[in-house]
N, C-alpha and C positions, 0 to 999 in steps of 0.2 A: 504494500500500500504506500503510494507516494504522497497522496493528498487527500485530506478529509475536509469537506465543507460541513461544518457543524452548526446546526440551528439549535439554540438553547436560550433559556431565560436570560434577559439582559444582565441582571446582577452577577451571574456566574460566568459570563462570556469569556473574559480574559483568563481567569483562573482555570476554567474548564478547558480552554484551548491549550494551556501549558500542561495540564494533567494528561489530556488525551495525547498530545505530542510526545510526552515522556513515556507513556504506556505503549505507544504504537510505533514511534520513530518516524511518523509521517508529518508532513507539513500540514498545519491546521489553520483554516480560515473560518472565522466565526461570523454568524449572522444572529442578531437578536430576534426572538419571536415577536411578532406584532401583538399588541395588547399587553405586553409585559413591561413596557416602559414605565418608569417610576416605581417599579416594584422594589420593595425593601430587600436588600441582600440578606441571606441567612446569616445567623450569628457566627457560623463556622464555614466561611466560604471555601476554605481549603478542603475541609472534610466533605462538603457538598460536591465540590469539583472532583474529588477522588471517587465519589459514588458515581458521578456522571461518567468519568473515565472508565471505571469498571464495567458499567452498563454498555458503553459504546464498544469497548474491547470484546465483551461477551457477544454482542450483536454482530460484530464483524466475523466472529467464528473463523471458519476456513475460507472466507470469501476471497476469490482471486480476481481482484480488480485494482487498477492503479489509482483510480479516483472514485470516491464515493461521497454521497450526501448522507449525513447522519442527522436525523431529526429527533431531538429529545423532547418528549411530551412533558407537560407540567407534572404529571404523576410519576415521571421517571422512566416511562417506557421509551424504547429506542426503535426507530425504523431506519434501516440502512438500505440505500438505493444505489446500486452500481451505476456509474456514469461513463459515457463514452469519452475518450480522450479528445 
């Protein structure tokens, strides 16, 4: 995996990008979910970002794609969509 486009709640975007990059070795570009602007960050953003990284890594499984879109739902579920280069 070379690149992950990560859609996540705005308060977690930067920390989640770092955690996902560290967990996968991929370059991570983040996009904030619409409707999440102005949301209060969790008290433990590092811990919440680690949970996001674990969920994304799990959802990637054995996927063979160089580029993916990973959408993290507000409830923590993750949908991974392989993208064409």
